[in-house]
Structure formats: C-alpha cells, structure tokens
ROSE-485707 format. One line per field, with one value per residue: residue in one letter; y, x, z of N, C-alpha, C, O in turn; residue number from 1. Coordinates in nm, 2 decimals. Layout:
REM residues N
aa: c(a  ...)
nc2: c(Y  ...)
nc1: c(X  ...)
nc3: c(Z  ...)
cac2: c(Y  ...)
cac1: c(X  ...)
cac3: c(Z  ...)
cc2: c(Y  ...)
cc1: c(X  ...)
cc3: c(Z  ...)
oc2: c(Y  ...)
oc1: c(X  ...)
oc3: c(Z  ...)
i: c(NUM  ...)
This chain:
REM residues 138
aa: c(m  a  r  k  y  y  l  d  t  s  i  w  l  d  f  f  e  d  r  n  e  p  n  i  p  k  g  e  w  a  r  k  l  l  a  k  v  t  e  n  n  d  k  i  v  y  s  d  i  i  v  l  e  l  g  i  a  g  y  s  p  h  e  i  e  g  l  f  r  e  i  g  p  i  l  l  f  t  e  s  t  e  k  q  v  r  k  a  k  d  l  s  n  k  r  n  l  p  q  g  d  a  l  h  a  l  i  s  r  d  c  r  a  t  l  v  t  l  d  r  h  f  k  k  l  l  d  i  a  e  p  t  m  p  q  d  i  i)
nc2: c(-2.11  -1.85  -1.52  -1.19  -0.88  -0.52  -0.26  0.09  0.37  0.53  0.34  0.19  0.39  0.44  0.19  0.17  0.40  0.40  0.55  0.73  0.87  1.07  0.85  0.71  0.45  0.41  0.31  0.09  -0.07  -0.12  -0.28  -0.50  -0.59  -0.67  -0.87  -1.05  -1.11  -1.25  -1.47  -1.60  -1.69  -1.53  -1.29  -0.98  -0.73  -0.51  -0.21  -0.03  0.23  0.26  0.25  0.47  0.68  0.64  0.72  1.00  1.07  1.08  0.87  0.69  0.50  0.28  0.26  0.19  -0.05  -0.21  -0.20  -0.34  -0.57  -0.68  -0.75  -0.95  -1.28  -1.26  -1.07  -0.95  -0.82  -0.58  -0.42  -0.12  -0.09  0.07  0.11  0.11  0.34  0.54  0.51  0.57  0.84  0.95  0.88  1.02  1.30  1.31  1.24  1.40  1.34  1.23  1.11  0.91  0.76  0.67  0.50  0.31  0.18  0.07  -0.11  -0.27  -0.39  -0.53  -0.71  -0.86  -0.81  -0.73  -0.39  -0.19  0.07  0.40  0.62  0.87  0.93  0.70  0.61  0.73  0.56  0.32  0.15  0.06  -0.06  -0.19  -0.02  -0.13  -0.09  -0.12  -0.20  -0.34  -0.57  -0.69)
nc1: c(0.56  0.31  0.40  0.33  0.22  0.20  0.07  0.13  -0.10  -0.03  0.10  -0.12  -0.27  -0.10  -0.12  -0.40  -0.45  -0.25  -0.02  0.27  0.60  0.84  1.11  1.04  0.86  0.60  0.34  0.37  0.55  0.38  0.17  0.33  0.42  0.17  0.11  0.32  0.28  0.03  0.11  0.29  0.13  0.10  0.00  -0.18  -0.23  -0.48  -0.61  -0.86  -0.76  -0.64  -0.87  -1.00  -0.82  -0.81  -1.07  -1.04  -0.88  -1.06  -1.21  -1.51  -1.70  -1.82  -1.67  -1.42  -1.48  -1.54  -1.29  -1.11  -1.25  -1.21  -0.94  -0.94  -0.88  -0.62  -0.62  -0.63  -0.83  -0.79  -0.88  -0.79  -0.68  -0.79  -0.58  -0.36  -0.42  -0.40  -0.13  -0.02  -0.08  0.07  0.33  0.33  0.32  0.57  0.77  0.72  0.57  0.32  0.01  -0.13  0.08  0.24  0.04  0.00  0.26  0.24  0.03  0.12  0.34  0.22  0.06  0.25  0.35  0.52  0.61  0.54  0.64  0.70  0.74  0.92  0.89  0.86  1.11  1.15  1.04  1.17  1.22  0.98  0.87  1.03  1.07  1.00  1.07  0.88  1.00  1.21  1.11  0.99)
nc3: c(0.13  0.10  0.02  0.16  0.07  0.12  -0.03  -0.06  -0.10  -0.31  -0.48  -0.56  -0.69  -0.90  -1.04  -1.10  -1.24  -1.43  -1.41  -1.50  -1.52  -1.69  -1.75  -1.52  -1.49  -1.33  -1.34  -1.50  -1.34  -1.12  -1.24  -1.32  -1.08  -0.96  -1.14  -1.08  -0.82  -0.84  -1.02  -0.85  -0.65  -0.42  -0.18  -0.14  0.09  0.17  0.32  0.54  0.54  0.30  0.12  0.22  0.15  -0.13  -0.18  -0.12  -0.33  -0.52  -0.60  -0.61  -0.36  -0.49  -0.72  -0.62  -0.49  -0.72  -0.85  -0.69  -0.68  -0.93  -0.92  -0.74  -0.60  -0.49  -0.29  0.04  0.30  0.56  0.87  1.01  1.36  1.67  1.83  1.65  1.50  1.70  1.77  1.51  1.50  1.70  1.61  1.37  1.47  1.62  1.43  1.22  0.98  0.74  0.89  0.76  0.63  0.84  0.96  0.75  0.76  1.01  0.99  0.78  0.91  1.12  0.99  0.88  0.63  0.34  0.30  0.03  -0.15  -0.31  -0.16  0.01  0.28  0.43  0.51  0.74  0.91  0.95  1.16  1.21  0.96  0.70  0.39  0.06  -0.28  -0.58  -0.81  -0.71  -0.64  -0.86)
cac2: c(-2.03  -1.73  -1.39  -1.10  -0.74  -0.42  -0.15  0.21  0.42  0.57  0.23  0.15  0.49  0.41  0.08  0.21  0.52  0.38  0.68  0.72  1.00  1.05  0.76  0.64  0.39  0.37  0.22  -0.04  -0.14  -0.16  -0.38  -0.61  -0.63  -0.74  -0.99  -1.14  -1.16  -1.35  -1.58  -1.67  -1.72  -1.45  -1.20  -0.84  -0.69  -0.37  -0.17  0.07  0.36  0.26  0.27  0.61  0.76  0.64  0.81  1.13  1.09  1.11  0.74  0.66  0.36  0.18  0.24  0.12  -0.18  -0.26  -0.21  -0.44  -0.70  -0.72  -0.80  -1.09  -1.36  -1.23  -0.96  -0.96  -0.69  -0.57  -0.29  -0.07  -0.08  0.20  0.13  0.15  0.48  0.62  0.50  0.65  0.98  0.98  0.88  1.15  1.42  1.31  1.23  1.50  1.27  1.21  1.01  0.79  0.68  0.60  0.40  0.22  0.11  -0.01  -0.21  -0.37  -0.46  -0.61  -0.81  -0.93  -0.79  -0.63  -0.26  -0.16  0.22  0.49  0.74  0.88  0.94  0.57  0.62  0.78  0.46  0.20  0.08  0.00  -0.15  -0.15  0.00  -0.19  -0.03  -0.23  -0.25  -0.43  -0.70  -0.74)
cac1: c(0.45  0.29  0.44  0.23  0.27  0.11  0.11  0.07  -0.20  0.03  0.12  -0.26  -0.30  -0.01  -0.18  -0.53  -0.45  -0.13  0.06  0.41  0.67  0.97  1.21  0.99  0.73  0.54  0.22  0.42  0.60  0.26  0.12  0.43  0.42  0.05  0.12  0.41  0.21  -0.07  0.19  0.35  0.02  0.12  -0.12  -0.16  -0.31  -0.52  -0.68  -0.95  -0.70  -0.62  -0.99  -1.02  -0.72  -0.86  -1.18  -1.00  -0.82  -1.17  -1.28  -1.63  -1.69  -1.86  -1.56  -1.31  -1.51  -1.52  -1.15  -1.06  -1.32  -1.15  -0.82  -0.98  -0.83  -0.49  -0.63  -0.68  -0.86  -0.77  -0.92  -0.70  -0.74  -0.78  -0.44  -0.28  -0.45  -0.33  0.02  0.01  -0.10  0.19  0.44  0.32  0.36  0.70  0.86  0.69  0.53  0.18  -0.04  -0.15  0.20  0.26  -0.06  0.04  0.37  0.20  -0.06  0.20  0.41  0.12  0.01  0.37  0.35  0.63  0.56  0.57  0.62  0.81  0.74  1.05  0.84  0.87  1.25  1.15  0.98  1.25  1.21  0.84  0.86  1.13  1.00  1.06  1.02  0.81  1.10  1.30  1.04  0.97)
cac3: c(0.19  0.03  0.08  0.16  0.04  0.15  -0.12  -0.01  -0.18  -0.43  -0.58  -0.61  -0.79  -1.02  -1.10  -1.15  -1.34  -1.52  -1.39  -1.53  -1.53  -1.77  -1.69  -1.41  -1.53  -1.21  -1.37  -1.55  -1.22  -1.04  -1.32  -1.31  -0.94  -0.94  -1.21  -1.01  -0.70  -0.89  -1.06  -0.73  -0.55  -0.30  -0.14  -0.12  0.20  0.17  0.44  0.53  0.52  0.15  0.06  0.26  0.07  -0.27  -0.19  -0.12  -0.46  -0.61  -0.64  -0.54  -0.29  -0.59  -0.81  -0.53  -0.47  -0.85  -0.89  -0.60  -0.71  -1.05  -0.89  -0.70  -0.48  -0.42  -0.20  0.18  0.35  0.71  0.92  1.12  1.49  1.74  1.88  1.52  1.47  1.80  1.74  1.39  1.52  1.79  1.51  1.28  1.54  1.66  1.32  1.11  0.85  0.74  0.97  0.68  0.61  0.97  0.97  0.64  0.81  1.12  0.93  0.71  1.02  1.21  0.91  0.85  0.49  0.29  0.26  -0.11  -0.17  -0.36  -0.09  0.09  0.42  0.50  0.56  0.88  0.98  0.93  1.28  1.21  0.84  0.59  0.27  -0.06  -0.41  -0.66  -0.90  -0.64  -0.63  -1.00)
cc2: c(-1.90  -1.61  -1.30  -0.96  -0.64  -0.29  -0.02  0.26  0.47  0.46  0.19  0.26  0.46  0.29  0.11  0.31  0.51  0.51  0.65  0.86  0.97  0.95  0.69  0.58  0.33  0.27  0.09  -0.13  -0.20  -0.28  -0.51  -0.67  -0.72  -0.88  -1.10  -1.19  -1.28  -1.47  -1.67  -1.72  -1.65  -1.37  -1.06  -0.79  -0.54  -0.33  -0.07  0.22  0.38  0.31  0.42  0.71  0.76  0.73  0.96  1.17  1.11  0.98  0.73  0.53  0.25  0.16  0.16  -0.02  -0.27  -0.29  -0.33  -0.58  -0.77  -0.79  -0.95  -1.15  -1.34  -1.13  -1.01  -0.83  -0.69  -0.43  -0.25  -0.06  0.05  0.22  0.16  0.29  0.57  0.63  0.58  0.79  1.03  0.98  1.00  1.28  1.41  1.30  1.32  1.43  1.26  1.09  0.89  0.70  0.61  0.48  0.28  0.13  0.03  -0.13  -0.32  -0.46  -0.56  -0.72  -0.90  -0.93  -0.70  -0.50  -0.22  -0.01  0.29  0.62  0.75  0.90  0.82  0.55  0.66  0.68  0.32  0.10  0.01  -0.10  -0.10  -0.14  -0.08  -0.11  -0.14  -0.28  -0.34  -0.57  -0.77  -0.77)
cc1: c(0.43  0.34  0.33  0.29  0.16  0.15  0.04  -0.02  -0.14  0.06  -0.02  -0.30  -0.23  -0.07  -0.31  -0.54  -0.32  -0.05  0.21  0.46  0.79  1.07  1.17  0.86  0.65  0.41  0.26  0.48  0.48  0.20  0.20  0.42  0.29  0.05  0.22  0.35  0.10  0.00  0.25  0.25  0.05  0.00  -0.09  -0.27  -0.34  -0.61  -0.78  -0.90  -0.67  -0.76  -1.03  -0.94  -0.77  -0.98  -1.15  -0.94  -0.93  -1.24  -1.40  -1.63  -1.73  -1.74  -1.44  -1.36  -1.50  -1.38  -1.08  -1.12  -1.24  -1.01  -0.83  -0.91  -0.70  -0.50  -0.68  -0.71  -0.84  -0.82  -0.82  -0.76  -0.72  -0.63  -0.34  -0.30  -0.39  -0.19  0.06  0.01  0.02  0.31  0.44  0.37  0.50  0.79  0.83  0.67  0.39  0.13  -0.08  -0.04  0.23  0.16  -0.04  0.16  0.32  0.12  0.02  0.29  0.33  0.07  0.13  0.37  0.46  0.56  0.62  0.53  0.73  0.82  0.86  1.01  0.87  1.01  1.25  1.09  1.05  1.24  1.07  0.83  0.96  1.07  1.08  1.00  0.98  0.92  1.20  1.24  1.03  1.10)
cc3: c(0.12  0.09  0.08  0.15  0.08  0.07  -0.07  -0.12  -0.31  -0.54  -0.64  -0.72  -0.92  -1.11  -1.17  -1.26  -1.44  -1.52  -1.42  -1.54  -1.62  -1.69  -1.56  -1.44  -1.42  -1.23  -1.42  -1.43  -1.14  -1.11  -1.31  -1.17  -0.91  -1.02  -1.14  -0.90  -0.74  -0.93  -0.95  -0.63  -0.42  -0.28  -0.13  -0.02  0.16  0.29  0.43  0.50  0.36  0.08  0.09  0.16  -0.08  -0.28  -0.19  -0.25  -0.57  -0.66  -0.55  -0.46  -0.40  -0.68  -0.74  -0.53  -0.61  -0.88  -0.80  -0.63  -0.83  -1.02  -0.82  -0.58  -0.43  -0.31  -0.07  0.23  0.50  0.75  1.02  1.26  1.55  1.79  1.77  1.50  1.58  1.78  1.62  1.41  1.60  1.69  1.42  1.34  1.57  1.55  1.20  0.99  0.86  0.82  0.90  0.66  0.73  0.99  0.86  0.70  0.92  1.07  0.87  0.81  1.08  1.12  0.85  0.69  0.46  0.24  0.13  -0.13  -0.26  -0.29  0.00  0.24  0.50  0.55  0.70  0.98  0.97  1.05  1.29  1.09  0.75  0.46  0.15  -0.19  -0.50  -0.76  -0.85  -0.63  -0.76  -1.06)
oc2: c(-1.83  -1.59  -1.32  -0.94  -0.67  -0.23  -0.02  0.21  0.44  0.48  0.16  0.23  0.47  0.30  0.10  0.30  0.59  0.57  0.55  0.95  0.85  0.99  0.63  0.64  0.21  0.17  -0.01  -0.25  -0.31  -0.38  -0.62  -0.79  -0.82  -0.98  -1.22  -1.31  -1.38  -1.58  -1.79  -1.79  -1.71  -1.38  -1.03  -0.81  -0.46  -0.42  -0.01  0.30  0.49  0.39  0.50  0.81  0.86  0.81  1.04  1.29  1.15  0.99  0.75  0.44  0.15  0.04  0.07  -0.11  -0.38  -0.40  -0.41  -0.68  -0.89  -0.87  -1.04  -1.09  -1.39  -1.11  -1.10  -0.74  -0.80  -0.33  -0.33  -0.04  0.13  0.32  0.23  0.36  0.67  0.73  0.64  0.86  1.14  1.08  1.06  1.35  1.52  1.34  1.32  1.46  1.28  0.99  0.78  0.58  0.49  0.37  0.16  0.01  -0.09  -0.24  -0.44  -0.58  -0.68  -0.83  -0.99  -1.03  -0.60  -0.50  -0.22  0.03  0.23  0.71  0.66  0.87  0.82  0.47  0.62  0.69  0.22  -0.02  -0.09  -0.22  0.02  -0.24  -0.08  -0.07  -0.25  -0.40  -0.42  -0.67  -0.89  -0.82)
oc1: c(0.53  0.32  0.23  0.40  0.04  0.26  -0.08  -0.02  -0.20  0.04  -0.03  -0.35  -0.28  -0.08  -0.33  -0.61  -0.31  -0.03  0.26  0.39  0.83  1.12  1.25  0.75  0.64  0.40  0.19  0.46  0.49  0.18  0.15  0.42  0.29  0.00  0.19  0.36  0.10  -0.04  0.25  0.28  0.02  -0.10  0.03  -0.39  -0.25  -0.68  -0.80  -0.97  -0.67  -0.76  -1.07  -1.00  -0.76  -0.99  -1.21  -0.94  -0.90  -1.33  -1.39  -1.55  -1.66  -1.72  -1.37  -1.27  -1.46  -1.35  -1.01  -1.05  -1.21  -0.97  -0.75  -0.87  -0.67  -0.40  -0.77  -0.63  -0.86  -0.81  -0.77  -0.88  -0.65  -0.57  -0.25  -0.20  -0.33  -0.13  0.17  0.09  0.07  0.38  0.54  0.44  0.57  0.91  0.91  0.75  0.32  0.19  -0.07  -0.05  0.26  0.20  -0.05  0.15  0.36  0.14  0.01  0.31  0.37  0.03  0.11  0.40  0.49  0.47  0.74  0.42  0.84  0.90  0.90  1.09  0.89  1.03  1.34  1.09  0.98  1.25  1.05  0.80  0.98  1.01  1.20  0.89  1.04  0.92  1.26  1.31  1.05  1.11)
oc3: c(0.08  0.21  0.00  0.20  0.07  0.09  -0.04  -0.23  -0.42  -0.66  -0.76  -0.83  -1.03  -1.23  -1.29  -1.35  -1.53  -1.62  -1.36  -1.57  -1.64  -1.58  -1.50  -1.42  -1.42  -1.16  -1.39  -1.42  -1.10  -1.04  -1.29  -1.16  -0.85  -0.97  -1.15  -0.87  -0.67  -0.89  -0.96  -0.53  -0.32  -0.36  -0.10  -0.04  0.13  0.34  0.32  0.44  0.30  -0.01  0.01  0.11  -0.15  -0.37  -0.26  -0.28  -0.68  -0.75  -0.43  -0.50  -0.40  -0.71  -0.80  -0.55  -0.61  -0.93  -0.86  -0.63  -0.83  -1.10  -0.83  -0.48  -0.32  -0.24  -0.06  0.22  0.57  0.67  1.10  1.28  1.50  1.78  1.80  1.48  1.54  1.79  1.62  1.36  1.58  1.69  1.39  1.28  1.56  1.57  1.10  0.89  0.96  0.83  0.95  0.67  0.72  1.04  0.90  0.70  0.93  1.12  0.90  0.79  1.08  1.17  0.77  0.62  0.53  0.15  0.11  -0.12  -0.27  -0.32  0.07  0.33  0.62  0.65  0.78  1.10  0.98  1.03  1.37  1.11  0.73  0.41  0.15  -0.18  -0.49  -0.78  -0.92  -0.61  -0.78  -1.18)
i: c(1  2  3  4  5  6  7  8  9  10  11  12  13  14  15  16  17  18  19  20  21  22  23  24  25  26  27  28  29  30  31  32  33  34  35  36  37  38  39  40  41  42  43  44  45  46  47  48  49  50  51  52  53  54  55  56  57  58  59  60  61  62  63  64  65  66  67  68  69  70  71  72  73  74  75  76  77  78  79  80  81  82  83  84  85  86  87  88  89  90  91  92  93  94  95  96  97  98  99  100  101  102  103  104  105  106  107  108  109  110  111  112  113  114  115  116  117  118  119  120  121  122  123  124  125  126  127  128  129  130  131  132  133  134  135  136  137  138)
C-alpha cells in the first residue's frame, strides 16, 4: 500500500528554491525525498495552508499552480476544515507555537500522512503528529 507524506512549507521551499546551508543540504534532501516518493509510487498530501504560506513567501497563485502541476500525480490536495483551523488556533495559543505549524500537524494526522519537517516547533505537537526529517526517509 502506498505511503502518504505531508511536507511542511519549509520543505517545499527547500525543494522549489534548492535552499541549502553549510553542512545542511536541505534542497538536496527535498529533491531526493520527492524522487523516492515517485519511485515508490507513494503520495504527498498538500493543503490550502501550504498554498497560502507559499503565497506569503512571494509566490503568485499562477507560479504555485505551475510548480505543483510539474510534480504531477504523486500529489493529493486537501482543504483544511473549520474544525482543524479552530483546533490549530487553540493549540497555538496553549503551546506557544505558530498556528500554521499546528494546522500542518492536524492535517497530516487527519490524512494519515507522515509529517516531514526540519522545524523544531513540531516537537511541541508529538501527541498530534510525530515529525520525521527528510533525511530519515531518504
């Protein structure tokens, strides 16, 4: 059975922009992750919050659509629910973390997808979704 992954927005930016740091080849990890997902016929779930955050990072709706279209059939789109948004707001306030990160964790849990991230905020959400780093998958 195909596995599902949910990449947080930073992983998408690493992929699209080939972002790397000294001794931390984030863009390379992201490329290898997408290649492995494709090779294994697995799926990547992305959501409206990813699209929103990419827009905040400076991508136009047209650019975002084109980037995801190029990736193709391994992608599954999901829309966040009002219940998820309310819960994310509550978690954000109670655990002192960005609301978007809480929403990513909730969406990945509800889609039964492995949450892929390098962001430390997700350690505050282990009861929602266990974060996995891209290099642990590749």
